[in-house]
DSSP file (Angstrom, degrees, kcal/mol; ACC not computed):
  #  RESIDUE AA STRUCTURE BP1 BP2  ACC     N-H-->O    O-->H-N    N-H-->O    O-->H-N    TCO  KAPPA ALPHA  PHI   PSI    X-CA   Y-CA   Z-CA
    1    1 A X              0   0    0      0, 0.0     2,-0.2     0, 0.0    84,-0.0   0.000 360.0 360.0 360.0 141.3    1.6  -10.1    7.0
    2    2 A X    >>  -     0   0    0      1,-0.1     4,-1.7     2,-0.0     3,-0.6  -0.518 360.0-130.0 -67.2 133.3    2.1  -13.2    4.9
    3    3 A X  H 3> S+     0   0    0      1,-0.2     4,-2.5    -2,-0.2     5,-0.2   0.866 107.5  56.7 -55.2 -37.5    0.5  -12.7    1.4
    4    4 A X  H 3> S+     0   0    0      1,-0.2     4,-2.5     2,-0.2    -1,-0.2   0.875 104.4  52.7 -63.7 -36.0   -1.3  -16.0    1.7
    5    5 A X  H <> S+     0   0    0     -3,-0.6     4,-2.4     2,-0.2    -1,-0.2   0.913 110.2  47.5 -64.9 -42.6   -2.9  -15.0    4.9
    6    6 A X  H  X S+     0   0    0     -4,-1.7     4,-2.3     2,-0.2    -2,-0.2   0.916 111.9  49.9 -64.6 -42.7   -4.2  -11.8    3.3
    7    7 A X  H  X S+     0   0    0     -4,-2.5     4,-2.3     1,-0.2    -2,-0.2   0.913 110.5  50.3 -62.2 -42.9   -5.5  -13.7    0.3
    8    8 A X  H  X S+     0   0    0     -4,-2.5     4,-1.6     2,-0.2    -2,-0.2   0.913 108.9  52.1 -60.6 -43.2   -7.3  -16.2    2.7
    9    9 A X  H  X S+     0   0    0     -4,-2.4     4,-0.9     1,-0.2    -2,-0.2   0.913 110.5  48.6 -59.0 -43.0   -8.9  -13.3    4.6
   10   10 A X  H >< S+     0   0    0     -4,-2.3     3,-0.8     1,-0.2    -1,-0.2   0.904 108.1  53.4 -64.1 -41.7  -10.2  -11.9    1.3
   11   11 A X  H 3< S+     0   0    0     -4,-2.3    -1,-0.2     1,-0.2    -2,-0.2   0.800 102.5  58.6 -66.3 -27.6  -11.6  -15.2    0.2
   12   12 A X  H 3< S+     0   0    0     -4,-1.6     2,-0.7    -3,-0.2    -1,-0.2   0.766  91.1  78.6 -72.1 -24.3  -13.5  -15.6    3.4
   13   13 A X  S << S-     0   0    0     -4,-0.9     6,-0.1    -3,-0.8    -1,-0.0  -0.768  75.9-156.8 -82.9 115.7  -15.3  -12.3    2.7
   14   14 A X        +     0   0    0     -2,-0.7    -1,-0.2     4,-0.1     2,-0.0   0.982  59.1  36.9 -61.1 -77.6  -18.0  -13.3    0.1
   15   15 A X  S  > S-     0   0    0      1,-0.1     4,-1.8     4,-0.0     5,-0.1  -0.215  77.9-115.8 -82.3 165.4  -19.1  -10.4   -2.0
   16   16 A X  H  > S+     0   0    0      1,-0.2     4,-2.8     2,-0.2     5,-0.2   0.789 115.4  62.3 -69.4 -26.3  -17.1   -7.5   -3.4
   17   17 A X  H  > S+     0   0    0      2,-0.2     4,-2.2     1,-0.2    -1,-0.2   0.924 105.9  45.9 -61.8 -42.3  -19.2   -5.1   -1.2
   18   18 A X  H  > S+     0   0    0      2,-0.2     4,-2.2     1,-0.2    -2,-0.2   0.885 112.9  50.2 -66.5 -38.7  -17.8   -6.9    1.9
   19   19 A X  H  X S+     0   0    0     -4,-1.8     4,-2.5     2,-0.2    -2,-0.2   0.911 110.5  48.5 -67.5 -42.3  -14.3   -6.8    0.5
   20   20 A X  H  X S+     0   0    0     -4,-2.8     4,-2.8     2,-0.2     5,-0.2   0.922 111.0  51.3 -62.0 -42.9  -14.5   -3.0   -0.3
   21   21 A X  H  X S+     0   0    0     -4,-2.2     4,-2.4    -5,-0.2    -2,-0.2   0.900 110.0  50.3 -60.6 -40.4  -15.8   -2.5    3.2
   22   22 A X  H  X S+     0   0    0     -4,-2.2     4,-2.3     2,-0.2    -2,-0.2   0.926 111.1  48.0 -62.9 -46.1  -12.9   -4.4    4.6
   23   23 A X  H  X S+     0   0    0     -4,-2.5     4,-1.8     1,-0.2    -2,-0.2   0.928 113.1  47.9 -61.3 -45.2  -10.4   -2.4    2.6
   24   24 A X  H  X S+     0   0    0     -4,-2.8     4,-2.1     1,-0.2    -1,-0.2   0.895 110.5  52.1 -63.9 -40.0  -12.0    0.9    3.7
   25   25 A X  H  X S+     0   0    0     -4,-2.4     4,-1.9    -5,-0.2    -1,-0.2   0.899 106.0  54.1 -63.5 -40.6  -12.0   -0.3    7.3
   26   26 A X  H  X S+     0   0    0     -4,-2.3     4,-0.7     1,-0.2    -1,-0.2   0.911 109.7  48.7 -58.2 -41.6   -8.3   -1.1    7.1
   27   27 A X  H >< S+     0   0    0     -4,-1.8     3,-0.7     1,-0.2    -2,-0.2   0.876 108.3  52.9 -66.3 -38.0   -7.7    2.5    5.9
   28   28 A X  H 3< S+     0   0    0     -4,-2.1    -1,-0.2     1,-0.2    -2,-0.2   0.833 105.7  55.0 -66.2 -31.6   -9.8    4.0    8.7
   29   29 A X  H 3< S+     0   0    0     -4,-1.9     2,-0.3    -5,-0.2    -1,-0.2   0.662  88.4  95.8 -76.3 -15.7   -7.7    2.1   11.3
   30   30 A X  S << S-     0   0    0     -3,-0.7     2,-0.1    -4,-0.7    48,-0.0  -0.578  83.8-116.2 -77.3 132.9   -4.5    3.5    9.9
   31   31 A X        -     0   0    0     -2,-0.3    35,-0.2     1,-0.1    -1,-0.1  -0.461  35.0-115.9 -66.8 140.2   -3.2    6.6   11.8
   32   32 A X        -     0   0    0     -2,-0.1     2,-0.1     1,-0.1    35,-0.1  -0.319  26.5-107.2 -72.5 158.1   -3.2    9.7    9.5
   33   33 A X        -     0   0    0      1,-0.1    -1,-0.1    19,-0.1     2,-0.1  -0.460  39.2-105.6 -74.8 158.0    0.0   11.5    8.6
   34   34 A X    >>  -     0   0    0     -2,-0.1     4,-1.0     1,-0.1     3,-0.9  -0.387  28.7-108.2 -77.7 163.6    0.6   14.8   10.2
   35   35 A X  G >4 S+     0   0    0      1,-0.2     3,-0.5     2,-0.2    -1,-0.1   0.861 121.5  58.7 -59.5 -35.0    0.3   18.0    8.2
   36   36 A X  G 34 S+     0   0    0      1,-0.2    -1,-0.2     3,-0.0     3,-0.1   0.758 105.2  49.7 -66.6 -24.2    4.1   18.4    8.3
   37   37 A X  G <4 S+     0   0    0     -3,-0.9     2,-2.0     1,-0.2    -1,-0.2   0.645  89.1  83.6 -88.1 -16.2    4.3   15.0    6.5
   38   38 A X    <<  +     0   0    0     -4,-1.0     2,-0.2    -3,-0.5    -1,-0.2  -0.450  68.7 141.5 -85.9  65.8    1.8   15.9    3.8
   39   39 A X     >  -     0   0    0     -2,-2.0     4,-0.6     1,-0.1     3,-0.5  -0.588  68.3-111.0-105.1 166.7    4.5   17.6    1.7
   40   40 A X  T >4 S+     0   0    0      1,-0.2     3,-0.8    -2,-0.2    -1,-0.1   0.862 118.2  58.9 -62.4 -36.3    5.1   17.8   -2.0
   41   41 A X  T 34 S+     0   0    0      1,-0.2    -1,-0.2     3,-0.0    -3,-0.1   0.806 109.2  43.8 -64.4 -29.1    8.2   15.7   -1.5
   42   42 A X  T 34 S+     0   0    0     -3,-0.5    11,-2.4    -5,-0.1    -1,-0.2   0.485  90.2 110.3 -94.1  -4.3    6.2   12.9    0.1
   43   43 A X  B <<  -A   52   0A   0     -3,-0.8     2,-0.6    -4,-0.6     9,-0.3  -0.488  67.2-130.1 -75.9 141.5    3.4   13.0   -2.5
   44   44 A X    >   -     0   0    0      7,-2.7     3,-0.7    -2,-0.2     7,-0.3  -0.812  18.8-142.1 -93.2 122.9    3.1   10.1   -4.9
   45   45 A X  T 3  S+     0   0    0     -2,-0.6    79,-0.1     1,-0.2     3,-0.1  -0.548  79.9  43.6 -79.9 148.5    2.8   11.1   -8.5
   46   46 A X  T 3  S+     0   0    0      1,-0.3     2,-0.4    -2,-0.2    -1,-0.2   0.425  84.1 114.1  98.8   0.0    0.5    9.1  -10.8
   47   47 A X    <   -     0   0    0     -3,-0.7    -1,-0.3     2,-0.2     4,-0.1  -0.848  59.9-147.1-104.3 140.0   -2.4    8.9   -8.4
   48   48 A X  S    S+     0   0    0     -2,-0.4    -1,-0.1    65,-0.3     2,-0.1   0.888  88.2  56.1 -67.6 -39.0   -5.7   10.5   -9.1
   49   49 A X  S    S-     0   0    0      1,-0.1     2,-0.5    -3,-0.1    -2,-0.2  -0.392 105.8 -91.1 -85.2 166.6   -6.2   11.1   -5.3
   50   50 A X        +     0   0    0     -2,-0.1    19,-1.4    -7,-0.1     2,-0.4  -0.717  53.5 177.9 -76.8 125.7   -3.8   12.9   -3.1
   51   51 A X  E     - B   0  68A   0     -2,-0.5    -7,-2.7    -7,-0.3     2,-0.4  -0.999  12.0-174.7-135.5 133.7   -1.4   10.2   -1.7
   52   52 A X  E     -AB  43  67A   0     15,-2.4    15,-2.0    -2,-0.4     2,-0.4  -0.989   0.7-173.6-128.0 138.2    1.6   10.7    0.6
   53   53 A X  E     - B   0  66A   0    -11,-2.4     2,-0.4    -2,-0.4    13,-0.2  -0.996   3.2-176.9-130.0 136.7    4.1    8.0    1.7
   54   54 A X  E     - B   0  65A   0     11,-2.6    11,-2.7    -2,-0.4     2,-0.4  -0.988  17.6-139.9-132.7 143.3    6.9    8.4    4.3
   55   55 A X  E     - B   0  64A   0     -2,-0.4     9,-0.3     9,-0.2     2,-0.2  -0.853  17.8-141.1-100.8 136.4    9.6    6.0    5.4
   56   56 A X  E     - B   0  63A   0      7,-3.4     2,-0.7    -2,-0.4     7,-0.5  -0.602  29.7 -97.2 -90.4 156.1   10.5    5.8    9.1
   57   57 A X        +     0   0    0     -2,-0.2     2,-0.3     5,-0.1     5,-0.1  -0.644  63.1 142.4 -74.4 113.2   14.0    5.4   10.4
   58   58 A X    >   -     0   0    0     -2,-0.7     3,-1.5     3,-0.3     5,-0.1  -0.790  47.1-127.9-153.5 106.0   14.5    1.8   11.1
   59   59 A X  T 3  S+     0   0    0     -2,-0.3     3,-0.1     1,-0.2    73,-0.0  -0.271  87.3  10.0 -61.4 135.5   17.8    0.2   10.3
   60   60 A X  T 3  S+     0   0    0     72,-0.2    29,-0.3     1,-0.1     2,-0.3   0.216 120.3  57.6  88.3 -16.1   17.7   -2.9    8.2
   61   61 A X  S <  S-     0   0    0     -3,-1.5     2,-0.6    27,-0.2    27,-0.3  -0.979  78.8-112.7-145.3 159.6   14.1   -2.8    7.2
   62   62 A X  B     +C   87   0B   0     25,-3.6    24,-2.4    -2,-0.3    25,-1.1  -0.817  30.9 176.8 -93.4 124.0   11.6   -0.6    5.4
   63   63 A X  E     +B   56   0A   0     -2,-0.6    -7,-3.4    -7,-0.5     2,-0.3  -0.991  13.6 171.5-124.3 120.3    8.9    0.8    7.7
   64   64 A X  E     -B   55   0A   0     -2,-0.5     2,-0.3    -9,-0.3    -9,-0.2  -0.908  19.6-163.4-132.2 159.3    6.5    3.2    5.9
   65   65 A X  E     -B   54   0A   0    -11,-2.7   -11,-2.6    -2,-0.3     2,-0.3  -0.890  13.9-177.2-131.3 162.6    3.3    5.0    6.6
   66   66 A X  E     -B   53   0A   0     -2,-0.3     2,-0.3   -35,-0.2   -13,-0.2  -0.961  11.5-165.1-155.6 172.2    0.9    6.7    4.2
   67   67 A X  E     -B   52   0A   0    -15,-2.0   -15,-2.4    -2,-0.3     2,-0.3  -0.981   4.4-174.5-157.4 159.3   -2.3    8.7    3.8
   68   68 A X  E     -B   51   0A   0     -2,-0.3   -17,-0.2   -17,-0.2     6,-0.1  -0.977  34.3-126.7-152.8 160.9   -4.7    9.7    1.2
   69   69 A X  S    S+     0   0    0    -19,-1.4     2,-0.4    -2,-0.3   -18,-0.1   0.431  93.4  75.5 -88.2  -0.2   -7.8   11.9    0.8
   70   70 A X  S  > S-     0   0    0    -20,-0.4     4,-2.4     1,-0.1     5,-0.2  -0.948  74.7-142.4-116.2 132.6   -9.8    9.0   -0.6
   71   71 A X  H  > S+     0   0    0     -2,-0.4     4,-1.9     1,-0.2    -1,-0.1   0.906 101.2  47.7 -59.3 -46.4  -11.1    6.2    1.6
   72   72 A X  H  > S+     0   0    0      1,-0.2     4,-1.9     2,-0.2    -1,-0.2   0.873 111.9  50.8 -65.9 -35.4  -10.5    3.3   -0.8
   73   73 A X  H  > S+     0   0    0      2,-0.2     4,-2.5     1,-0.2    -1,-0.2   0.894 106.5  54.0 -70.3 -39.3   -7.0    4.5   -1.5
   74   74 A X  H  X S+     0   0    0     -4,-2.4     4,-2.2     1,-0.2    -1,-0.2   0.906 109.1  50.7 -57.3 -39.5   -6.2    4.7    2.2
   75   75 A X  H  X S+     0   0    0     -4,-1.9     4,-2.2     2,-0.2    -2,-0.2   0.883 107.8  51.0 -65.7 -38.8   -7.3    1.1    2.4
   76   76 A X  H  X S+     0   0    0     -4,-1.9     4,-2.3     2,-0.2    -2,-0.2   0.879 108.9  51.8 -66.1 -37.0   -5.0    0.2   -0.5
   77   77 A X  H  X S+     0   0    0     -4,-2.5     4,-2.6     2,-0.2    -2,-0.2   0.922 108.3  52.0 -61.7 -43.1   -2.2    1.9    1.4
   78   78 A X  H  X S+     0   0    0     -4,-2.2     4,-2.3     1,-0.2    -2,-0.2   0.904 108.5  50.8 -60.5 -41.5   -3.1   -0.2    4.4
   79   79 A X  H  X S+     0   0    0     -4,-2.2     4,-1.8     2,-0.2    -1,-0.2   0.928 110.7  48.7 -60.5 -44.8   -3.0   -3.4    2.3
   80   80 A X  H  X>S+     0   0    0     -4,-2.3     4,-3.3     1,-0.2     5,-0.5   0.880 109.5  52.4 -64.3 -37.3    0.5   -2.4    1.0
   81   81 A X  H  X5S+     0   0    0     -4,-2.6     4,-1.5     1,-0.2    -1,-0.2   0.916 108.1  51.4 -63.1 -41.3    1.7   -1.7    4.5
   82   82 A X  H  <5S+     0   0    0     -4,-2.3    -1,-0.2     1,-0.2    -2,-0.2   0.866 121.0  34.0 -61.9 -35.8    0.5   -5.2    5.5
   83   83 A X  H  <5S+     0   0    0     -4,-1.8    -2,-0.2    -5,-0.2    -1,-0.2   0.820 132.1  22.3 -89.1 -34.1    2.4   -6.7    2.7
   84   84 A X  H ><5S+     0   0    0     -4,-3.3     3,-0.6    -5,-0.2    -3,-0.2   0.661  95.8  89.6-117.4 -20.2    5.5   -4.5    2.3
   85   85 A X  T 3<<S+     0   0    0     -4,-1.5   -22,-0.2    -5,-0.5     3,-0.1  -0.443  85.3  30.5 -81.7 157.9    6.3   -2.7    5.5
   86   86 A X  T 3  S+     0   0    0    -24,-2.4     2,-0.3     1,-0.3    -1,-0.2   0.766  98.3 115.3  68.0  26.8    8.5   -4.2    8.3
   87   87 A X  B <  S-C   62   0B   0    -25,-1.1   -25,-3.6    -3,-0.6    -1,-0.3  -0.848  72.6-100.1-122.4 159.7   10.5   -6.1    5.6
   88   88 A X     >  -     0   0    0     -2,-0.3     4,-2.3   -27,-0.3   -27,-0.2  -0.373  38.8-108.9 -70.1 157.6   14.1   -5.9    4.4
   89   89 A X  H  > S+     0   0    0    -29,-0.3     4,-2.4     1,-0.2     5,-0.2   0.884 121.3  53.1 -55.8 -38.1   14.7   -3.9    1.2
   90   90 A X  H  > S+     0   0    0      1,-0.2     4,-1.9     2,-0.2    -1,-0.2   0.904 108.3  49.4 -64.8 -40.2   15.5   -7.2   -0.5
   91   91 A X  H  > S+     0   0    0      2,-0.2     4,-1.3     1,-0.2    -2,-0.2   0.899 110.5  51.1 -64.2 -40.0   12.1   -8.7    0.6
   92   92 A X  H  < S+     0   0    0     -4,-2.3     3,-0.4     1,-0.2    -2,-0.2   0.935 112.2  45.6 -62.6 -46.4   10.3   -5.6   -0.6
   93   93 A X  H  < S+     0   0    0     -4,-2.4    -1,-0.2     1,-0.2    -2,-0.2   0.836 113.4  50.5 -66.9 -31.8   11.9   -5.8   -4.0
   94   94 A X  H  < S+     0   0    0     -4,-1.9    -1,-0.2    -5,-0.2     2,-0.2   0.688  83.2 106.6 -81.2 -18.9   11.3   -9.5   -4.3
   95   95 A X     <  -     0   0    0     -4,-1.3     2,-1.5    -3,-0.4     3,-0.2  -0.439  67.5-140.0 -67.6 127.2    7.6   -9.4   -3.5
   96   96 A X     >  +     0   0    0     -2,-0.2     4,-2.0     1,-0.2     3,-0.2  -0.648  29.1 171.1 -89.5  83.3    5.4  -10.0   -6.5
   97   97 A X  H  > S+     0   0    0     -2,-1.5     4,-3.3     1,-0.2     5,-0.2   0.853  73.4  59.5 -64.1 -36.0    2.7   -7.4   -5.8
   98   98 A X  H  > S+     0   0    0      2,-0.2     4,-2.1     1,-0.2    -1,-0.2   0.913 107.3  46.4 -59.5 -43.2    1.1   -7.8   -9.3
   99   99 A X  H  > S+     0   0    0     -3,-0.2     4,-2.7     2,-0.2    -2,-0.2   0.932 114.8  46.2 -63.6 -46.8    0.5  -11.5   -8.6
  100  100 A X  H  X S+     0   0    0     -4,-2.0     4,-2.1     2,-0.2    -2,-0.2   0.925 111.1  52.6 -62.4 -45.1   -0.9  -10.8   -5.1
  101  101 A X  H  <>S+     0   0    0     -4,-3.3     5,-1.5     1,-0.2     6,-0.9   0.905 112.4  45.8 -56.8 -44.3   -3.1   -8.0   -6.5
  102  102 A X  H ><5S+     0   0    0     -4,-2.1     3,-1.1    -5,-0.2    -1,-0.2   0.909 111.0  51.4 -66.3 -42.8   -4.5  -10.4   -9.1
  103  103 A X  H 3<5S+     0   0    0     -4,-2.7    -2,-0.2     1,-0.3    -1,-0.2   0.791 105.8  55.7 -67.5 -27.1   -5.0  -13.2   -6.6
  104  104 A X  T 3<5S-     0   0    0     -4,-2.1    -1,-0.3    -5,-0.2    -2,-0.2   0.659 113.4-123.6 -74.2 -15.0   -6.9  -10.8   -4.4
  105  105 A X  T X 5S+     0   0    0     -3,-1.1     3,-0.7    -4,-0.5     4,-0.4   0.497  78.6 121.5  86.0   4.2   -9.2  -10.1   -7.4
  106  106 A X  G >>< +     0   0    0     -5,-1.5     4,-1.6     1,-0.2     3,-1.1   0.782  55.9  75.1 -72.2 -26.1   -8.5   -6.4   -7.2
  107  107 A X  G 34 S+     0   0    0     -6,-0.9    -1,-0.2     1,-0.3    -5,-0.1   0.855 107.5  32.8 -53.7 -37.5   -7.1   -6.3  -10.8
  108  108 A X  G <4 S+     0   0    0     -3,-0.7    -1,-0.3    -6,-0.2    -2,-0.2   0.450 116.1  58.3 -98.7  -2.0  -10.6   -6.6  -12.1
  109  109 A X  T <4 S+     0   0    0     -3,-1.1     2,-0.3    -4,-0.4    -2,-0.2   0.627  94.8  60.3-108.7 -15.5  -12.4   -4.7   -9.4
  110  110 A X  S  < S-     0   0    0     -4,-1.6     5,-0.0     1,-0.1     0, 0.0  -0.825  89.5 -96.0-114.0 157.6  -10.8   -1.2   -9.4
  111  111 A X     >  -     0   0    0     -2,-0.3     4,-2.6     1,-0.1     5,-0.2  -0.152  33.0-110.6 -66.2 161.1  -10.7    1.3  -12.2
  112  112 A X  H  > S+     0   0    0      1,-0.2     4,-2.6     2,-0.2     5,-0.2   0.877 119.5  53.0 -59.7 -39.0   -7.7    1.6  -14.5
  113  113 A X  H  > S+     0   0    0      2,-0.2     4,-2.2     1,-0.2   -65,-0.3   0.913 110.7  45.8 -65.3 -42.0   -6.8    5.0  -13.0
  114  114 A X  H  > S+     0   0    0      2,-0.2     4,-2.7     1,-0.2    -2,-0.2   0.896 111.7  52.8 -65.7 -39.4   -6.9    3.5   -9.4
  115  115 A X  H  X S+     0   0    0     -4,-2.6     4,-2.3     2,-0.2    -2,-0.2   0.923 109.0  49.3 -62.3 -44.4   -4.8    0.6  -10.6
  116  116 A X  H  X S+     0   0    0     -4,-2.6     4,-1.7     1,-0.2    -1,-0.2   0.910 112.1  48.8 -60.2 -42.4   -2.2    2.9  -12.1
  117  117 A X  H  X S+     0   0    0     -4,-2.2     4,-2.1     2,-0.2    -2,-0.2   0.890 108.1  54.5 -63.9 -39.8   -2.1    4.8   -8.8
  118  118 A X  H  X S+     0   0    0     -4,-2.7     4,-2.1     1,-0.2    -2,-0.2   0.936 110.3  45.4 -58.6 -48.0   -1.7    1.6   -6.9
  119  119 A X  H  X S+     0   0    0     -4,-2.3     4,-2.3     1,-0.2    -1,-0.2   0.794 107.8  57.8 -70.6 -26.5    1.3    0.6   -9.0
  120  120 A X  H  X S+     0   0    0     -4,-1.7     4,-2.0     2,-0.2    -1,-0.2   0.889 107.5  48.7 -65.3 -38.8    2.7    4.2   -8.6
  121  121 A X  H  X S+     0   0    0     -4,-2.1     4,-2.5     2,-0.2    -2,-0.2   0.918 109.6  51.8 -65.0 -42.3    2.6    3.6   -4.8
  122  122 A X  H  X S+     0   0    0     -4,-2.1     4,-2.6     1,-0.2    -2,-0.2   0.922 110.0  48.9 -59.6 -45.0    4.3    0.2   -5.2
  123  123 A X  H  X S+     0   0    0     -4,-2.3     4,-2.2     1,-0.2    -1,-0.2   0.894 110.7  50.5 -63.8 -39.2    7.1    1.8   -7.3
  124  124 A X  H  X S+     0   0    0     -4,-2.0     4,-2.2     2,-0.2    -1,-0.2   0.911 110.7  49.2 -64.3 -41.5    7.5    4.6   -4.7
  125  125 A X  H  X S+     0   0    0     -4,-2.5     4,-2.3     1,-0.2    -2,-0.2   0.914 110.7  50.0 -64.6 -42.4    7.7    2.0   -1.9
  126  126 A X  H  X S+     0   0    0     -4,-2.6     4,-2.3     1,-0.2    -1,-0.2   0.881 109.5  51.9 -63.6 -37.0   10.3    0.0   -3.9
  127  127 A X  H  X S+     0   0    0     -4,-2.2     4,-2.3     2,-0.2    -2,-0.2   0.901 108.8  50.3 -64.8 -40.5   12.3    3.2   -4.4
  128  128 A X  H  X S+     0   0    0     -4,-2.2     4,-2.1     2,-0.2    -2,-0.2   0.894 110.0  50.8 -63.2 -39.0   12.2    3.9   -0.6
  129  129 A X  H  X S+     0   0    0     -4,-2.3     4,-2.4     2,-0.2    -2,-0.2   0.906 109.2  50.7 -65.0 -41.2   13.4    0.3    0.0
  130  130 A X  H  X S+     0   0    0     -4,-2.3     4,-1.9     1,-0.2    -2,-0.2   0.903 110.0  50.0 -63.7 -40.6   16.3    0.9   -2.5
  131  131 A X  H  X S+     0   0    0     -4,-2.3     4,-1.0     1,-0.2    -1,-0.2   0.898 110.7  50.0 -62.3 -40.2   17.2    4.1   -0.7
  132  132 A X  H  < S+     0   0    0     -4,-2.1     3,-0.4     1,-0.2    -2,-0.2   0.895 110.1  50.2 -64.5 -40.5   17.2    2.1    2.6
  133  133 A X  H  < S+     0   0    0     -4,-2.4    -1,-0.2     1,-0.2    -2,-0.2   0.846 109.5  51.7 -67.5 -33.5   19.4   -0.6    1.1
  134  134 A X  H  <        0   0    0     -4,-1.9    -1,-0.2     1,-0.2    -2,-0.2   0.710 360.0 360.0 -77.1 -19.6   21.9    2.0   -0.1
  135  135 A X     <        0   0    0     -4,-1.0    -1,-0.2    -3,-0.4    -2,-0.2   0.456 360.0 360.0 -94.3 360.0   22.2    3.7    3.2
């Protein structure tokens, strides 16, 4: 999804309660990872919640999936998938997630610990993109 489209969608939702509900709904719509994918190797360090990210085999682009034990974090994973999955490794590395995160208003709406976890997920996704580019 184009970042501007996501930002426009967020702006159409008035209150933060509606925006949180939207994020949580995005997470609910995401298929869960299997128990075999919820491994220590796939776990993202730096998150308060349990978070797992896996990259699928797709030549030329990064396609990833994720899961969490927290509803809001699953929604944040869904947002990252909308922005960063199905892109080339160069596109993933070039995307200014911090800017998008701020323009969505999330920078001021989630706790510092959740924000740190969010950026830990971003770094893991960028690492997966770098691995994809190297192979």
